[in-house]
DOTORMAR-220146 format. One record per residue (C-alpha): residue number from 0; residue in three letters; x, y, z. Coordinates in nm, 2 decimals. Each point is the difference from the previous one (the first is absolute). Layout:
<sites>
NUM ALA X Y Z
...
</sites>
This chain:
<sites>
0 UNK 1.21 0.40 2.43
1 UNK 0.03 -0.12 -0.35
2 UNK -0.30 -0.22 -0.03
3 UNK -0.32 -0.03 0.20
4 UNK -0.28 -0.25 -0.03
5 UNK -0.28 0.12 -0.24
6 UNK -0.26 -0.13 0.26
7 UNK 0.10 0.25 0.26
8 UNK -0.26 0.26 0.09
9 UNK 0.05 0.32 0.20
10 UNK -0.23 0.06 0.30
11 UNK 0.02 0.31 0.22
12 UNK 0.03 -0.03 0.37
13 UNK -0.33 0.16 0.06
14 UNK -0.16 -0.30 -0.17
15 UNK 0.20 -0.26 0.20
16 UNK -0.17 -0.13 0.31
17 UNK 0.15 -0.18 0.30
18 UNK -0.15 -0.09 0.34
19 UNK 0.17 0.32 0.14
20 UNK -0.04 0.21 -0.31
21 UNK 0.32 0.19 0.05
22 UNK 0.18 -0.03 -0.34
23 UNK -0.12 0.33 -0.14
24 UNK 0.29 0.25 0.03
25 UNK 0.22 -0.23 0.21
26 UNK 0.36 0.12 0.03
27 UNK 0.25 -0.24 -0.16
28 UNK 0.32 -0.05 0.20
29 UNK 0.29 -0.17 -0.17
30 UNK 0.22 -0.22 0.21
31 UNK 0.28 -0.06 0.10
32 UNK 0.07 0.38 -0.01
33 UNK -0.35 0.05 0.16
34 UNK -0.06 0.31 -0.22
35 UNK -0.34 0.13 -0.11
36 UNK -0.01 -0.05 -0.38
37 UNK -0.35 0.11 -0.09
38 UNK -0.37 -0.08 0.02
39 UNK -0.19 -0.31 -0.11
40 UNK -0.22 0.09 -0.29
41 UNK -0.12 -0.34 -0.14
42 UNK 0.08 -0.35 -0.10
43 UNK 0.06 -0.21 -0.31
44 UNK -0.21 -0.31 0.01
45 UNK -0.05 -0.30 -0.22
46 UNK -0.38 -0.07 0.01
47 UNK -0.01 -0.34 -0.16
48 UNK 0.27 -0.13 0.24
49 UNK -0.16 0.20 0.30
50 UNK 0.34 0.13 0.08
51 UNK 0.14 0.33 0.11
52 UNK 0.33 0.03 -0.18
53 UNK 0.13 0.34 0.09
54 UNK -0.08 0.30 0.22
55 UNK 0.03 0.34 -0.17
56 UNK 0.18 0.27 0.20
57 UNK 0.01 0.37 -0.09
58 UNK 0.30 0.21 0.09
59 UNK -0.02 0.37 -0.04
60 UNK 0.29 0.23 -0.04
61 UNK 0.01 0.37 -0.03
62 UNK -0.17 0.04 -0.34
63 UNK -0.05 -0.36 -0.10
64 UNK -0.16 -0.33 0.10
65 UNK 0.12 -0.35 -0.07
66 UNK -0.18 -0.33 0.04
67 UNK 0.17 -0.32 0.09
68 UNK -0.10 -0.36 0.03
69 UNK 0.08 -0.20 0.31
70 UNK -0.04 -0.38 -0.01
71 UNK -0.29 -0.09 0.22
72 UNK 0.18 -0.27 0.18
73 UNK 0.27 0.24 0.13
74 UNK -0.25 0.23 0.18
75 UNK -0.17 -0.03 0.34
76 UNK -0.25 0.24 0.16
77 UNK 0.09 0.17 0.33
78 UNK -0.34 0.09 0.14
79 UNK 0.14 0.20 0.29
80 UNK 0.16 0.26 -0.23
81 UNK -0.24 -0.05 -0.30
82 UNK 0.31 -0.08 -0.21
83 UNK 0.09 -0.26 -0.25
84 UNK 0.35 -0.13 0.07
85 UNK 0.19 -0.13 -0.30
86 UNK 0.27 -0.25 0.07
87 UNK 0.22 0.11 -0.29
88 UNK 0.24 0.28 -0.08
89 UNK -0.12 0.31 -0.19
90 UNK 0.23 -0.10 -0.29
91 UNK -0.22 -0.31 -0.06
92 UNK -0.31 0.20 -0.07
93 UNK -0.09 0.04 -0.37
94 UNK -0.16 0.31 -0.14
95 UNK -0.32 -0.05 -0.21
96 UNK -0.27 0.20 -0.15
97 UNK -0.33 -0.13 0.13
98 UNK -0.18 0.14 -0.31
99 UNK 0.16 -0.29 -0.20
100 UNK -0.23 -0.24 0.19
101 UNK -0.37 -0.05 -0.05
102 UNK -0.21 0.10 0.29
103 UNK -0.17 -0.27 0.21
104 UNK -0.35 -0.03 -0.14
105 UNK -0.32 -0.19 0.07
106 UNK 0.10 -0.26 -0.26
107 UNK 0.32 -0.05 0.19
108 UNK -0.20 -0.05 0.32
109 UNK -0.21 -0.27 -0.17
110 UNK 0.32 -0.16 -0.14
111 UNK 0.14 -0.02 0.35
112 UNK -0.33 -0.13 0.15
113 UNK -0.04 -0.27 -0.25
114 UNK 0.36 -0.10 -0.07
115 UNK 0.03 -0.38 -0.01
116 UNK 0.27 -0.01 0.27
117 UNK 0.18 0.26 0.21
118 UNK 0.38 0.01 -0.05
</sites>
């Protein structure tokens, strides 16, 4: 990915909450090949817009690990298999370094809570 929004903040899955609270460590399955690609490790969110932009997936190989972004709107959660299914091919995933993004902070939480309008 060449450019990413400066407003994006990284938040780890153990800080994400849902009604079922199953995101932490969920397996990521890439369709249409239906192959396991890696584990969900976080998300990139835009606090002022109250928007989850990307999910962050970590894929480990023999002696290395790589992190990729998945557009949020291409993913759906399969609660039966505790898996995130991505409706895209593996070639569409873009490698990133999450350390290039600021961590989601208390200030970001306040920005999200008091943003004038959700996008």
